[in-house]
Residue frames as qw, qx, qy, qz and C-alpha x, y, z in Angstrom:
[[0.121, -0.069, -0.661, -0.737, 84.59, 120.20, -44.99],
 [0.480, 0.033, 0.324, -0.815, 80.97, 121.13, -44.41],
 [0.727, 0.138, -0.443, -0.506, 79.65, 118.40, -46.80],
 [0.679, 0.053, -0.724, 0.113, 81.24, 115.59, -44.78],
 [0.117, -0.435, 0.505, -0.736, 80.73, 117.20, -41.36],
 [0.675, -0.164, 0.384, -0.608, 77.75, 115.03, -40.36],
 [0.758, 0.224, -0.575, -0.214, 78.75, 111.73, -41.99],
 [0.857, -0.474, 0.150, -0.136, 78.88, 108.74, -39.58],
 [0.260, 0.646, -0.710, 0.103, 82.33, 107.41, -38.68],
 [0.869, -0.099, -0.481, -0.069, 83.17, 103.87, -37.61],
 [0.705, -0.699, 0.111, -0.045, 84.18, 102.85, -34.08],
 [0.912, -0.025, 0.093, 0.399, 87.41, 101.25, -35.44],
 [0.343, 0.787, -0.081, 0.506, 88.84, 104.72, -36.18],
 [0.230, -0.738, 0.387, -0.503, 89.49, 105.08, -32.45],
 [0.767, -0.385, 0.424, -0.291, 88.95, 101.77, -30.62],
 [0.028, 0.452, -0.874, -0.177, 91.09, 98.66, -30.95],
 [0.108, -0.075, -0.991, -0.019, 88.45, 96.10, -30.19],
 [0.615, -0.163, 0.012, -0.771, 84.68, 95.51, -30.11],
 [0.234, 0.011, -0.969, 0.082, 83.42, 92.45, -28.21],
 [0.629, -0.410, -0.223, -0.622, 80.19, 91.14, -26.66],
 [0.068, 0.201, -0.850, 0.483, 80.18, 89.99, -23.04],
 [0.568, -0.379, -0.624, -0.380, 77.34, 87.71, -21.90],
 [0.205, -0.344, 0.574, -0.714, 75.87, 88.10, -18.41],
 [0.056, 0.152, 0.959, -0.234, 73.79, 85.78, -16.22],
 [0.357, 0.467, 0.400, -0.703, 70.76, 87.99, -16.76],
 [0.631, 0.473, 0.598, 0.147, 70.81, 87.03, -20.48],
 [0.189, 0.932, -0.052, -0.305, 72.41, 90.25, -21.76],
 [0.773, 0.231, 0.206, 0.553, 74.89, 90.44, -24.67],
 [0.158, -0.916, -0.065, 0.364, 76.69, 93.66, -23.77],
 [0.669, 0.636, 0.042, 0.382, 78.55, 95.50, -26.53],
 [0.567, -0.731, 0.084, 0.371, 82.01, 96.56, -25.29],
 [0.569, 0.759, -0.118, 0.293, 84.81, 98.61, -26.76],
 [0.658, -0.642, 0.093, 0.381, 88.45, 98.91, -25.64],
 [0.502, 0.802, -0.165, 0.279, 91.42, 101.04, -26.75],
 [0.038, -0.752, 0.580, -0.311, 95.04, 101.17, -25.63],
 [0.961, -0.186, -0.072, -0.192, 94.86, 97.39, -25.12],
 [0.716, 0.341, -0.442, 0.418, 98.66, 97.17, -24.99],
 [0.026, -0.467, 0.471, -0.748, 98.56, 99.10, -21.70],
 [0.659, -0.426, -0.611, -0.107, 97.55, 97.10, -18.63],
 [0.317, 0.118, -0.495, 0.800, 98.95, 99.49, -16.00],
 [0.199, 0.317, 0.509, -0.775, 95.53, 101.15, -15.33],
 [0.075, 0.412, 0.795, 0.438, 92.05, 100.97, -16.89],
 [0.291, 0.120, 0.148, -0.938, 89.55, 103.79, -17.34],
 [0.083, 0.391, 0.910, 0.108, 86.10, 102.13, -17.32],
 [0.119, 0.025, -0.081, -0.989, 83.67, 104.60, -18.86],
 [0.119, 0.491, 0.840, -0.200, 79.93, 104.78, -18.15],
 [0.049, 0.274, 0.402, 0.872, 77.74, 106.77, -20.52],
 [0.298, 0.091, 0.340, -0.887, 74.62, 108.86, -19.86],
 [0.492, 0.374, 0.743, -0.255, 71.00, 107.73, -20.26],
 [0.591, 0.741, 0.234, -0.216, 70.03, 107.55, -23.96],
 [0.199, 0.801, -0.526, -0.207, 73.67, 107.88, -25.09],
 [0.988, 0.116, -0.103, 0.015, 76.04, 104.97, -25.85],
 [0.812, -0.381, 0.129, 0.422, 79.56, 103.64, -25.15],
 [0.613, 0.360, 0.223, 0.668, 81.06, 105.50, -28.11],
 [0.090, -0.969, -0.126, -0.192, 80.36, 108.87, -26.44],
 [0.576, -0.726, 0.264, 0.267, 83.87, 108.38, -24.95],
 [0.837, 0.403, 0.173, 0.327, 85.53, 108.04, -28.38],
 [0.280, 0.856, -0.163, 0.403, 87.32, 111.41, -28.31],
 [0.518, -0.736, 0.398, -0.180, 88.57, 110.75, -24.79],
 [0.943, -0.048, 0.300, 0.134, 89.78, 107.30, -25.86],
 [0.646, 0.680, -0.021, 0.347, 91.79, 108.91, -28.68],
 [0.046, 0.854, -0.295, 0.427, 93.57, 111.14, -26.19],
 [0.543, -0.627, 0.494, -0.263, 94.34, 108.70, -23.33],
 [0.991, 0.084, 0.039, -0.094, 94.91, 105.34, -25.12],
 [0.584, 0.598, -0.452, 0.312, 98.65, 105.90, -25.57],
 [0.065, -0.524, 0.628, -0.572, 99.13, 105.96, -21.78],
 [0.406, -0.045, 0.773, -0.485, 96.34, 103.79, -20.31],
 [0.027, -0.243, -0.907, -0.344, 93.70, 101.33, -21.40],
 [0.382, 0.096, 0.202, -0.897, 90.14, 102.60, -21.80],
 [0.037, -0.234, -0.961, -0.142, 87.00, 100.42, -21.79],
 [0.388, 0.136, 0.163, -0.897, 83.39, 101.41, -22.44],
 [0.044, 0.205, 0.961, 0.179, 80.16, 99.47, -22.91],
 [0.386, -0.288, -0.332, -0.811, 76.50, 99.98, -23.87],
 [0.370, -0.058, 0.693, -0.616, 74.06, 99.50, -20.94],
 [0.216, 0.399, 0.891, 0.019, 70.96, 97.37, -21.23],
 [0.238, 0.820, 0.491, -0.171, 68.47, 99.11, -23.52],
 [0.034, 0.891, -0.203, -0.405, 71.27, 101.11, -25.17],
 [0.057, 0.643, -0.665, -0.375, 73.51, 100.96, -28.25],
 [0.592, 0.264, -0.693, -0.316, 74.19, 97.48, -29.63],
 [0.149, -0.150, 0.885, -0.415, 73.47, 95.63, -26.36],
 [0.639, -0.129, -0.461, -0.602, 70.70, 93.03, -26.66],
 [0.472, -0.250, 0.711, -0.457, 68.90, 90.59, -24.36],
 [0.078, -0.052, -0.973, -0.209, 67.92, 86.99, -24.99],
 [0.462, -0.238, -0.264, -0.812, 64.16, 86.77, -25.51],
 [0.389, -0.153, -0.898, 0.137, 63.62, 83.93, -23.00],
 [0.031, -0.233, -0.605, 0.761, 62.27, 86.10, -20.20],
 [0.388, 0.152, -0.119, -0.901, 59.68, 87.76, -22.43],
 [0.542, -0.048, -0.738, -0.400, 58.25, 84.40, -23.52],
 [0.301, -0.220, -0.831, 0.412, 57.93, 83.32, -19.89],
 [0.146, 0.236, 0.302, -0.912, 56.07, 86.56, -19.15],
 [0.489, 0.077, -0.436, -0.752, 53.73, 85.93, -22.13],
 [0.485, -0.141, -0.861, -0.056, 53.01, 82.40, -20.83],
 [0.119, -0.243, -0.676, 0.685, 52.18, 83.83, -17.37],
 [0.316, 0.189, 0.014, -0.930, 49.76, 86.27, -18.93],
 [0.531, -0.004, -0.682, -0.503, 48.10, 83.44, -20.86],
 [0.363, -0.194, -0.867, 0.280, 47.76, 81.42, -17.66],
 [0.078, 0.232, 0.442, -0.863, 46.15, 84.42, -15.91],
 [0.467, 0.120, -0.291, -0.826, 43.61, 84.84, -18.75],
 [0.507, -0.074, -0.836, -0.194, 42.83, 81.13, -18.56],
 [0.191, -0.216, -0.766, 0.574, 42.20, 81.38, -14.79],
 [0.267, 0.192, 0.155, -0.931, 39.85, 84.30, -15.35],
 [0.539, 0.038, -0.571, -0.618, 37.87, 82.32, -17.97],
 [0.455, -0.132, -0.876, 0.089, 37.61, 79.34, -15.64],
 [0.045, -0.179, -0.627, 0.757, 36.38, 81.47, -12.74],
 [0.452, 0.079, -0.115, -0.881, 33.30, 82.52, -14.76],
 [0.594, 0.132, 0.735, -0.300, 30.28, 80.22, -14.51],
 [0.436, 0.187, 0.782, 0.403, 29.06, 78.38, -17.64],
 [0.257, 0.800, 0.536, 0.079, 26.36, 80.94, -18.52],
 [0.408, 0.519, 0.046, 0.750, 28.94, 83.73, -18.64],
 [0.371, -0.858, -0.066, -0.350, 27.78, 85.34, -15.37],
 [0.069, 0.636, -0.630, 0.439, 30.12, 85.92, -12.48],
 [0.786, -0.251, -0.562, 0.057, 30.71, 82.88, -10.30],
 [0.598, -0.791, -0.100, 0.083, 31.69, 83.15, -6.60],
 [0.737, -0.210, 0.111, 0.633, 35.43, 83.07, -7.32],
 [0.355, 0.423, 0.248, 0.796, 35.34, 85.87, -9.84],
 [0.297, -0.862, -0.263, -0.315, 33.06, 87.96, -7.51],
 [0.694, -0.627, -0.005, 0.354, 35.77, 87.71, -4.81],
 [0.605, 0.084, 0.241, 0.754, 38.41, 88.68, -7.38],
 [0.094, 0.733, 0.334, 0.585, 36.28, 91.68, -8.34],
 [0.453, -0.876, -0.135, -0.090, 36.08, 92.96, -4.77],
 [0.745, -0.411, 0.121, 0.512, 39.79, 92.30, -4.10],
 [0.515, 0.295, 0.305, 0.745, 40.69, 94.20, -7.23],
 [0.034, 0.651, 0.292, 0.700, 38.39, 97.22, -6.89],
 [0.504, -0.811, -0.087, -0.285, 38.15, 97.70, -3.10],
 [0.243, 0.569, -0.644, 0.451, 40.95, 98.31, -0.63],
 [0.379, -0.059, -0.863, 0.328, 41.42, 96.45, 2.71],
 [0.121, 0.154, 0.507, -0.839, 39.18, 98.93, 4.55],
 [0.305, 0.528, 0.789, -0.071, 36.28, 98.19, 2.17],
 [0.201, 0.768, 0.045, -0.607, 36.52, 101.55, 0.32],
 [0.787, 0.576, 0.206, 0.086, 36.51, 101.63, -3.51],
 [0.496, -0.408, 0.375, 0.668, 39.97, 101.91, -5.14],
 [0.483, 0.765, 0.168, -0.391, 39.04, 104.39, -7.89],
 [0.056, 0.666, -0.609, -0.427, 42.29, 103.97, -9.83],
 [0.311, -0.069, 0.936, 0.146, 41.30, 100.39, -10.58],
 [0.492, 0.576, 0.591, -0.277, 38.06, 101.40, -12.34],
 [0.571, 0.470, 0.445, 0.505, 39.81, 102.58, -15.51],
 [0.059, -0.960, -0.050, 0.269, 40.71, 106.17, -14.54],
 [0.454, 0.834, -0.310, 0.044, 43.63, 107.96, -16.22],
 [0.327, -0.656, 0.672, -0.106, 46.08, 106.43, -13.72],
 [0.768, -0.027, 0.638, -0.051, 45.05, 102.89, -14.56],
 [0.731, 0.679, 0.062, -0.036, 45.19, 103.63, -18.31],
 [0.160, 0.835, -0.523, 0.059, 48.80, 104.73, -17.95],
 [0.546, -0.399, 0.727, -0.118, 49.55, 101.57, -15.95],
 [0.839, 0.288, 0.458, -0.063, 48.03, 99.35, -18.62],
 [0.564, 0.809, -0.165, 0.011, 49.98, 101.13, -21.34],
 [0.141, -0.733, 0.661, -0.084, 53.18, 100.65, -19.36],
 [0.733, -0.134, 0.659, -0.105, 52.38, 96.96, -19.04],
 [0.800, 0.569, 0.180, -0.068, 51.86, 96.69, -22.78],
 [0.636, 0.641, -0.201, 0.380, 55.31, 98.17, -23.56],
 [0.585, -0.791, 0.165, 0.071, 57.59, 97.78, -20.54],
 [0.326, 0.785, -0.525, -0.034, 60.52, 96.93, -22.84],
 [0.958, -0.035, -0.277, 0.059, 61.19, 93.58, -21.10],
 [0.809, -0.376, -0.064, 0.447, 64.56, 92.80, -19.57],
 [0.490, 0.456, 0.110, 0.735, 66.16, 95.52, -21.70],
 [0.108, -0.653, -0.019, -0.749, 64.45, 98.21, -19.60],
 [0.733, -0.603, -0.308, 0.069, 64.73, 96.73, -16.11],
 [0.450, 0.569, -0.227, 0.650, 66.99, 99.63, -15.30],
 [0.598, -0.792, -0.120, -0.033, 66.86, 99.70, -11.54],
 [0.064, -0.867, 0.476, -0.129, 69.98, 101.04, -9.83],
 [0.676, -0.385, 0.626, -0.048, 70.81, 97.53, -8.54],
 [0.859, 0.378, 0.338, 0.076, 70.44, 95.90, -11.97],
 [0.469, 0.852, -0.152, 0.173, 72.67, 98.50, -13.66],
 [0.264, -0.776, 0.557, -0.135, 75.31, 98.28, -10.93],
 [0.787, -0.188, 0.588, 0.008, 75.40, 94.49, -11.02],
 [0.775, 0.610, 0.126, 0.109, 75.75, 94.67, -14.85],
 [0.177, 0.895, -0.377, 0.162, 78.81, 96.94, -14.46],
 [0.492, -0.584, 0.636, -0.113, 80.45, 94.69, -11.84],
 [0.873, 0.105, 0.475, 0.002, 79.79, 91.49, -13.79],
 [0.688, 0.713, 0.020, 0.136, 81.08, 92.92, -17.09],
 [0.041, 0.869, -0.460, 0.179, 84.24, 94.54, -15.58],
 [0.591, -0.456, 0.657, -0.108, 85.10, 91.43, -13.58],
 [0.888, 0.306, 0.343, 0.032, 84.49, 89.19, -16.63],
 [0.551, 0.806, -0.126, 0.176, 86.84, 91.39, -18.68],
 [0.171, 0.760, -0.503, 0.374, 89.64, 91.99, -16.18],
 [0.693, -0.065, -0.687, 0.208, 89.26, 89.12, -13.69],
 [0.529, -0.791, -0.025, -0.307, 89.21, 89.29, -9.88],
 [0.893, -0.259, -0.104, 0.352, 92.48, 87.52, -8.96],
 [0.518, -0.351, 0.114, 0.772, 95.00, 90.06, -10.21],
 [0.343, 0.812, 0.411, 0.232, 93.15, 92.90, -11.98],
 [0.404, 0.253, -0.050, 0.878, 94.83, 96.21, -12.81],
 [0.014, -0.406, -0.442, 0.799, 93.81, 99.37, -10.94],
 [0.115, 0.548, 0.697, 0.448, 90.49, 100.68, -12.29],
 [0.047, 0.258, 0.211, -0.941, 89.07, 104.22, -12.40],
 [0.225, 0.616, 0.753, 0.061, 85.31, 104.56, -13.11],
 [0.015, -0.154, 0.130, 0.979, 84.49, 107.57, -15.25],
 [0.136, 0.532, 0.835, 0.011, 80.76, 108.31, -15.44],
 [0.055, -0.104, -0.195, -0.974, 78.75, 110.99, -17.27],
 [0.547, -0.213, -0.106, -0.803, 75.31, 111.95, -15.84],
 [0.923, -0.223, -0.022, -0.312, 73.52, 108.62, -15.10],
 [0.820, 0.276, -0.401, 0.301, 76.94, 106.99, -15.55],
 [0.102, 0.515, -0.487, 0.698, 78.31, 109.24, -12.79],
 [0.681, -0.376, 0.233, -0.584, 75.53, 108.08, -10.46],
 [0.982, 0.024, -0.171, -0.073, 76.29, 104.43, -11.29],
 [0.546, 0.450, -0.505, 0.494, 80.00, 105.00, -10.63],
 [0.249, -0.478, 0.462, -0.704, 79.14, 106.31, -7.16],
 [0.868, -0.200, 0.118, -0.439, 76.73, 103.40, -6.44],
 [0.898, 0.242, -0.346, 0.121, 79.28, 100.84, -7.69],
 [0.291, 0.519, -0.552, 0.585, 81.94, 102.31, -5.37],
 [0.542, -0.450, 0.357, -0.613, 79.68, 101.57, -2.36],
 [0.968, -0.027, -0.169, -0.184, 79.67, 97.78, -3.05],
 [0.308, -0.702, 0.636, -0.088, 82.25, 96.22, -0.70],
 [0.522, -0.147, 0.839, 0.048, 81.81, 92.48, -1.07],
 [0.554, 0.423, 0.693, 0.185, 81.45, 91.28, -4.63],
 [0.231, 0.912, 0.036, -0.338, 82.26, 94.67, -6.13],
 [0.683, 0.656, -0.211, 0.242, 85.19, 95.65, -8.39],
 [0.812, -0.463, -0.128, 0.331, 88.21, 94.58, -6.28],
 [0.609, -0.048, 0.078, 0.788, 90.74, 96.96, -7.85],
 [0.070, 0.867, 0.337, 0.360, 88.63, 100.14, -7.91],
 [0.541, -0.197, -0.237, 0.783, 90.89, 103.06, -6.93],
 [0.008, -0.282, -0.077, 0.956, 88.99, 106.16, -8.14],
 [0.290, 0.652, 0.697, 0.076, 85.76, 107.59, -9.54],
 [0.088, -0.139, 0.172, 0.971, 85.25, 110.59, -11.80],
 [0.239, 0.656, 0.690, -0.194, 81.72, 112.09, -12.06],
 [0.195, 0.059, 0.369, 0.907, 81.01, 114.26, -15.10],
 [0.255, -0.172, -0.182, -0.934, 78.32, 116.93, -14.90],
 [0.564, -0.446, -0.661, -0.216, 76.06, 115.40, -12.26],
 [0.034, -0.184, 0.553, -0.812, 74.87, 117.02, -9.05],
 [0.035, -0.346, -0.922, 0.167, 72.06, 115.40, -7.08],
 [0.150, 0.564, 0.397, -0.708, 70.00, 118.60, -6.53],
 [0.268, 0.443, -0.381, -0.766, 70.15, 119.66, -10.18],
 [0.150, 0.026, -0.937, -0.313, 69.41, 116.12, -11.41],
 [0.026, 0.432, 0.854, -0.288, 66.34, 115.69, -9.20],
 [0.193, 0.591, 0.212, -0.754, 65.01, 119.16, -10.08],
 [0.251, 0.395, -0.533, -0.705, 65.39, 118.52, -13.81],
 [0.157, 0.114, 0.979, 0.069, 63.47, 115.21, -13.76],
 [0.348, 0.597, 0.542, -0.479, 60.12, 117.04, -14.00],
 [0.356, 0.702, -0.219, -0.577, 61.19, 118.46, -17.39],
 [0.293, -0.290, 0.855, 0.315, 62.57, 115.19, -18.78],
 [0.484, 0.432, 0.760, -0.030, 59.33, 113.89, -20.28],
 [0.376, 0.870, 0.184, -0.262, 58.67, 117.13, -22.23],
 [0.071, -0.713, 0.571, 0.402, 62.33, 117.32, -23.38],
 [0.372, -0.068, 0.896, 0.234, 62.12, 113.77, -24.74],
 [0.440, 0.609, 0.652, -0.098, 58.69, 114.38, -26.36],
 [0.199, 0.880, -0.063, -0.426, 59.98, 117.56, -28.06],
 [0.268, -0.443, 0.714, 0.471, 62.72, 115.67, -29.95],
 [0.630, 0.331, -0.426, -0.559, 61.98, 114.61, -33.57],
 [0.881, -0.136, 0.377, -0.250, 60.80, 110.96, -33.47],
 [0.847, 0.134, 0.417, 0.301, 62.74, 109.94, -36.58],
 [0.012, 0.728, -0.362, -0.583, 65.18, 111.10, -39.29],
 [0.837, 0.498, -0.041, -0.223, 65.28, 110.13, -42.98],
 [0.741, 0.453, -0.399, 0.293, 69.08, 109.61, -42.90],
 [0.751, -0.401, -0.262, 0.454, 71.80, 108.97, -40.31],
 [0.394, 0.263, 0.014, 0.880, 73.46, 112.18, -41.51],
 [0.267, -0.617, -0.196, -0.714, 70.42, 114.20, -40.46],
 [0.760, -0.574, -0.304, 0.012, 70.29, 112.43, -37.07],
 [0.671, -0.154, -0.153, 0.709, 73.96, 113.39, -36.45],
 [0.141, 0.431, 0.119, 0.883, 73.28, 116.95, -37.62],
 [0.497, -0.697, -0.291, -0.427, 70.34, 117.27, -35.22],
 [0.791, -0.490, -0.240, 0.277, 72.41, 116.00, -32.23],
 [0.611, -0.044, -0.018, 0.790, 75.35, 118.26, -33.12],
 [0.069, 0.370, 0.180, 0.909, 73.30, 121.43, -33.70],
 [0.491, -0.654, -0.447, -0.361, 70.49, 121.12, -31.09],
 [0.238, -0.712, 0.422, -0.508, 72.88, 121.65, -28.15],
 [0.961, -0.252, -0.002, -0.115, 72.83, 117.94, -27.21],
 [0.805, -0.183, 0.188, 0.532, 76.49, 117.50, -28.34],
 [0.139, 0.959, -0.042, -0.242, 78.55, 120.59, -29.18],
 [0.205, -0.589, 0.687, 0.374, 81.33, 118.86, -31.11],
 [0.809, 0.386, -0.120, -0.426, 80.50, 117.42, -34.51],
 [0.388, 0.481, -0.786, 0.012, 83.71, 115.30, -34.58],
 [0.233, -0.122, 0.861, -0.435, 82.51, 113.46, -31.46],
 [0.670, 0.280, 0.305, -0.617, 78.93, 113.22, -32.78],
 [0.595, 0.456, -0.552, -0.364, 80.16, 111.47, -35.95],
 [0.334, 0.210, -0.907, 0.148, 81.24, 108.55, -33.75],
 [0.113, 0.039, 0.776, -0.620, 78.91, 108.71, -30.77],
 [0.549, 0.197, 0.120, -0.803, 75.51, 109.29, -32.45],
 [0.548, 0.170, -0.684, -0.450, 75.15, 106.23, -34.86],
 [0.292, -0.106, -0.933, 0.183, 74.68, 103.68, -31.99],
 [0.198, 0.218, 0.498, -0.816, 71.98, 105.97, -30.51],
 [0.601, 0.338, -0.089, -0.719, 69.73, 105.13, -33.53],
 [0.471, 0.033, 0.871, 0.135, 68.31, 102.06, -35.23],
 [0.243, 0.125, -0.528, -0.804, 66.90, 101.78, -38.75],
 [0.321, 0.341, 0.832, -0.298, 63.20, 101.00, -38.93],
 [0.460, 0.701, 0.544, -0.016, 61.04, 101.13, -42.11],
 [0.539, 0.546, 0.192, 0.612, 63.68, 103.15, -43.95],
 [0.136, -0.890, 0.062, -0.432, 63.89, 105.78, -41.17],
 [0.481, 0.178, -0.636, 0.577, 66.26, 106.21, -38.24],
 [0.552, -0.710, -0.215, -0.381, 64.56, 106.13, -34.83],
 [0.210, -0.691, 0.561, -0.405, 66.02, 106.54, -31.33],
 [0.536, 0.124, -0.832, 0.069, 67.46, 103.22, -30.09],
 [0.220, -0.154, -0.776, 0.571, 66.61, 103.86, -26.43],
 [0.320, -0.672, -0.469, -0.474, 63.04, 104.49, -25.30],
 [0.190, 0.294, -0.515, 0.782, 64.19, 106.75, -22.48],
 [0.523, -0.343, 0.090, -0.775, 60.67, 107.14, -20.98],
 [0.867, -0.166, -0.447, -0.148, 60.50, 103.40, -20.23],
 [0.589, 0.052, -0.556, 0.584, 63.23, 103.98, -17.64],
 [0.206, -0.612, 0.024, -0.763, 61.15, 106.71, -15.86],
 [0.781, -0.548, -0.243, -0.174, 60.15, 104.48, -12.88],
 [0.840, -0.216, -0.178, 0.465, 63.84, 104.40, -11.87],
 [0.323, 0.718, -0.060, 0.614, 64.89, 108.03, -12.37],
 [0.406, -0.815, 0.155, -0.383, 64.58, 109.12, -8.70],
 [0.897, -0.408, 0.137, 0.100, 66.36, 106.07, -7.27],
 [0.758, 0.399, -0.048, 0.513, 69.34, 106.69, -9.56],
 [0.264, 0.607, -0.137, 0.737, 70.02, 110.15, -8.07],
 [0.559, -0.748, -0.113, -0.340, 68.52, 110.23, -4.57],
 [0.735, -0.650, 0.164, 0.102, 71.11, 110.70, -1.77],
 [0.836, 0.424, -0.029, 0.347, 73.93, 110.82, -4.31],
 [0.134, 0.845, -0.297, 0.424, 75.90, 113.78, -2.92],
 [0.609, -0.612, 0.436, -0.254, 76.39, 112.12, 0.46],
 [0.964, 0.038, 0.245, 0.093, 77.25, 108.76, -1.18],
 [0.628, 0.677, -0.138, 0.358, 79.80, 110.47, -3.43],
 [0.104, -0.819, 0.399, -0.399, 81.49, 112.15, -0.44],
 [0.671, -0.472, 0.533, -0.206, 81.74, 108.91, 1.54],
 [0.912, 0.370, -0.174, -0.024, 82.91, 106.76, -1.41],
 [0.737, -0.578, 0.282, 0.207, 86.01, 104.88, -0.12],
 [0.737, 0.218, 0.309, 0.560, 88.15, 105.84, -3.17],
 [0.203, -0.306, 0.107, 0.924, 89.75, 108.97, -4.67],
 [0.297, 0.715, 0.627, -0.085, 87.14, 111.26, -6.22],
 [0.138, -0.170, 0.225, 0.949, 86.89, 113.99, -8.87],
 [0.328, 0.706, 0.585, -0.228, 83.82, 115.96, -9.93],
 [0.253, -0.017, 0.408, 0.877, 83.83, 117.70, -13.32],
 [0.212, 0.727, 0.564, -0.328, 81.22, 120.39, -13.93],
 [0.398, 0.660, 0.335, 0.543, 80.43, 122.94, -16.65],
 [0.042, 0.624, -0.163, 0.763, 80.32, 125.76, -14.07],
 [0.156, 0.093, -0.749, 0.637, 80.38, 126.27, -10.28],
 [0.458, -0.126, 0.192, -0.859, 76.75, 127.33, -9.78],
 [0.756, -0.063, -0.531, -0.377, 75.68, 123.69, -10.14],
 [0.316, 0.138, -0.814, 0.467, 77.15, 122.69, -6.75],
 [0.575, -0.638, -0.375, -0.349, 74.63, 121.80, -4.02],
 [0.419, -0.809, 0.260, -0.321, 75.19, 122.33, -0.25],
 [0.893, -0.358, 0.257, 0.095, 76.78, 118.99, 0.71],
 [0.808, 0.360, 0.107, 0.455, 79.16, 119.16, -2.27],
 [0.134, 0.863, -0.133, 0.468, 80.12, 122.78, -1.51],
 [0.600, -0.715, 0.309, -0.182, 80.94, 121.85, 2.10],
 [0.945, -0.059, 0.248, 0.205, 82.79, 118.68, 0.97],
 [0.622, 0.634, -0.009, 0.460, 84.84, 120.73, -1.51],
 [0.129, -0.873, 0.248, -0.399, 85.84, 123.18, 1.24],
 [0.750, -0.522, 0.394, -0.092, 86.93, 120.25, 3.39],
 [0.135, 0.619, -0.731, -0.255, 89.03, 118.89, 0.53],
 [0.726, -0.022, 0.650, -0.221, 87.08, 115.60, 0.28],
 [0.732, 0.402, 0.502, 0.225, 87.29, 115.53, -3.53],
 [0.285, -0.232, 0.333, 0.868, 88.87, 117.32, -6.46],
 [0.398, 0.743, 0.434, -0.318, 86.64, 119.76, -8.28],
 [0.353, -0.086, 0.514, 0.777, 87.23, 120.62, -11.95],
 [0.387, 0.724, 0.305, -0.482, 85.28, 123.37, -13.76],
 [0.625, 0.211, 0.562, 0.498, 85.48, 122.86, -17.54],
 [0.087, 0.704, 0.039, -0.704, 83.92, 126.11, -18.73],
 [0.134, -0.222, 0.675, 0.691, 84.60, 127.05, -22.41],
 [0.554, 0.204, -0.119, -0.798, 80.88, 127.19, -23.27],
 [0.152, 0.062, -0.977, -0.136, 80.40, 123.43, -22.95],
 [0.666, -0.271, -0.246, -0.650, 76.98, 121.78, -22.67],
 [0.827, -0.385, 0.262, -0.317, 75.94, 118.71, -20.65],
 [0.977, 0.120, 0.022, 0.178, 78.20, 116.28, -22.56],
 [0.215, -0.901, 0.332, 0.181, 81.47, 117.84, -21.28],
 [0.624, -0.321, 0.640, 0.313, 83.60, 114.86, -22.36],
 [0.597, 0.479, 0.540, 0.349, 82.36, 115.23, -25.96],
 [0.166, 0.969, 0.165, 0.082, 82.32, 119.03, -26.08],
 [0.000, 0.889, -0.440, 0.127, 85.80, 119.64, -24.56],
 [0.984, -0.034, -0.162, 0.072, 87.59, 116.25, -24.87],
 [0.556, 0.473, -0.392, 0.560, 91.13, 117.70, -24.63],
 [0.226, -0.570, 0.386, -0.689, 90.47, 119.45, -21.30],
 [0.872, -0.300, 0.110, -0.370, 88.61, 116.42, -19.84],
 [0.931, 0.182, -0.248, 0.196, 91.34, 114.00, -20.99],
 [0.315, 0.564, -0.435, 0.627, 94.09, 116.21, -19.52],
 [0.486, -0.517, 0.334, -0.620, 92.24, 116.30, -16.20],
 [0.977, -0.123, -0.046, -0.170, 91.75, 112.50, -16.18],
 [0.782, 0.326, -0.348, 0.400, 95.49, 111.94, -16.79],
 [0.037, 0.577, -0.417, 0.702, 96.39, 114.49, -14.12],
 [0.754, -0.417, 0.124, -0.492, 93.95, 112.82, -11.67],
 [0.983, 0.006, -0.171, 0.071, 95.67, 109.45, -12.20],
 [0.599, 0.415, -0.355, 0.586, 99.22, 110.89, -11.88],
 [0.197, -0.615, 0.293, -0.705, 98.44, 113.11, -8.87],
 [0.808, -0.384, 0.198, -0.400, 96.97, 110.20, -6.94],
 [0.052, 0.537, -0.841, -0.034, 99.82, 107.89, -8.05],
 [0.887, -0.008, 0.156, -0.435, 97.39, 105.01, -8.62],
 [0.849, 0.378, -0.368, 0.015, 99.81, 102.89, -10.65],
 [0.262, 0.512, -0.657, 0.487, 102.78, 103.32, -8.26],
 [0.468, -0.318, 0.531, -0.630, 100.69, 102.73, -5.12],
 [0.926, 0.076, -0.020, -0.369, 99.00, 99.70, -6.67],
 [0.724, 0.407, -0.527, 0.178, 102.38, 98.08, -7.41],
 [0.002, 0.438, -0.665, 0.604, 103.60, 98.76, -3.83],
 [0.703, -0.159, 0.302, -0.624, 100.31, 97.42, -2.42],
 [0.919, 0.210, -0.268, -0.201, 100.66, 94.25, -4.53],
 [0.493, 0.425, -0.663, 0.371, 104.21, 93.61, -3.33],
 [0.282, -0.357, 0.571, -0.683, 103.03, 94.12, 0.28],
 [0.856, -0.028, 0.104, -0.506, 100.17, 91.64, -0.19],
 [0.836, 0.311, -0.451, 0.010, 102.49, 89.03, -1.73],
 [0.194, 0.455, -0.688, 0.531, 104.91, 89.36, 1.21],
 [0.554, -0.249, 0.434, -0.665, 102.06, 88.76, 3.64],
 [0.929, 0.123, -0.170, -0.305, 101.12, 85.55, 1.80]]
């Protein structure tokens, strides 16, 4: 029915449980799980930048009868929030700095010796040449704007922070003594994080057996970064209703499946002054974009677990991945069918079938049980 096509749907239509997991960094991470009666294998799903955990809702619907599926909102995304402690500490530091500056001025308001030294240290480099960016040029203006709105702890999205969030949340949920086998499924940025998480040997996810990367190739990702700012700036800043936000996402090519958009889009927005604005300020994560993707193809190929790469079409492969595919280092799956970037939302049936086949072909459950028996005998 066209009238109800863009109405928001609730997470509980698909998922069994919503919970909040606290981390040491002060985060309250919003998590969803489905198929909770199955503990034979867990799909841990990692969403793309600007998206949210519920982007895997259609996949959850299709795999939850066989395996458990778990998905969570990253920092700065969806319903995840951070305690405000850190921000207050930063404010106090700024106040202290201002106080020091005031004290360094002499009583008549002219520069004293201390502030003169500060002036030279700030505006001249070690060789004694002027540092023009510190005199209020465009570069320094951008820096000061970034400082004003750096998003706090929510947007400290370095690769290491995001990876340690994943490990801490997964280990808090499934334990480290006897966890079930885990397959990380990541779309775009999530795919990069799956690869980086797989590199962590000590203190990682102890039962990680496989990674699935959805529509991410290092070369393409790095080349598209230069367009990201203009893509984000071209989007409407707000929508009068949630229905119109869903309609935009489902008709602009962002998500090509309105059934998925009904579930996945609502957490991507927050209500502000009677309008719906984007929840995630994607541009605040710009300082970390390159580090997310740099060197990813080689890291993917040397990940010490079973691997599958799902792409919309073959022409996205770069050289290392083409060679790796010829050498049989990973399974390649081309989805096709006119899908966009969000393959798992656009063609959920095909992606879910491939995920189930990946698990069965690699015999993760059977091998894990044999491995467990072997370990117990050794004890």
